Steps between C-alpha positions, in 0.01 A plus 500: 500500500407714204664478160642852533661410831654182355631697203650759733659228713677365191568822310657710776769243589573449131547873451729508802699210353532682168620811682754291689619337178539838333713640782698173520573518127639851538717388793631198307584720202692736728687205655582366153625841389734505800646166397348287777496124463185316401454379858511856632254610231255224596535582869451869435187430299353270764567738788373800304179318401433392858567841652294682236196276541529515879514880491200515266310280744609718789370808318167319463502425874533125451740250649818508286554123518142429394538753219816338365338156526182609321692687229732208430206258499311720249810522280548123514136450402542722194815311399323166551204611288731623223699176492182291510351700213817463295508124558134466403567695182802281423300180555217626281747591224664156515162328485394713204824425317458128570143511371603682184803278450290185540248626245769590248673165548175314440440692180849453360552138601531255207197280438541141612309200375 
């Protein structure tokens, strides 16, 4: 499989997921404006996301269930990469602060004989 094909296999479902999230956000805002409960808002968002991604897949002549699965998987991968990157950055920051704190403590410690 070529690199361009792999990129397309990941990018197209991600774009479909982003389109579904955009439409779902609009639907949730409309439900919130009408005074719906939080449970109804979440349900409206979930159903709207699923239907939008399935319709986008149907337009592309793909199986709607496979499209929703691939789009959700691509979105989960992006979220996982973002969380992993944030945790790595946090760990690096803590290690740097510990290194700097240990160096400062060694310099300011009273001399013992």
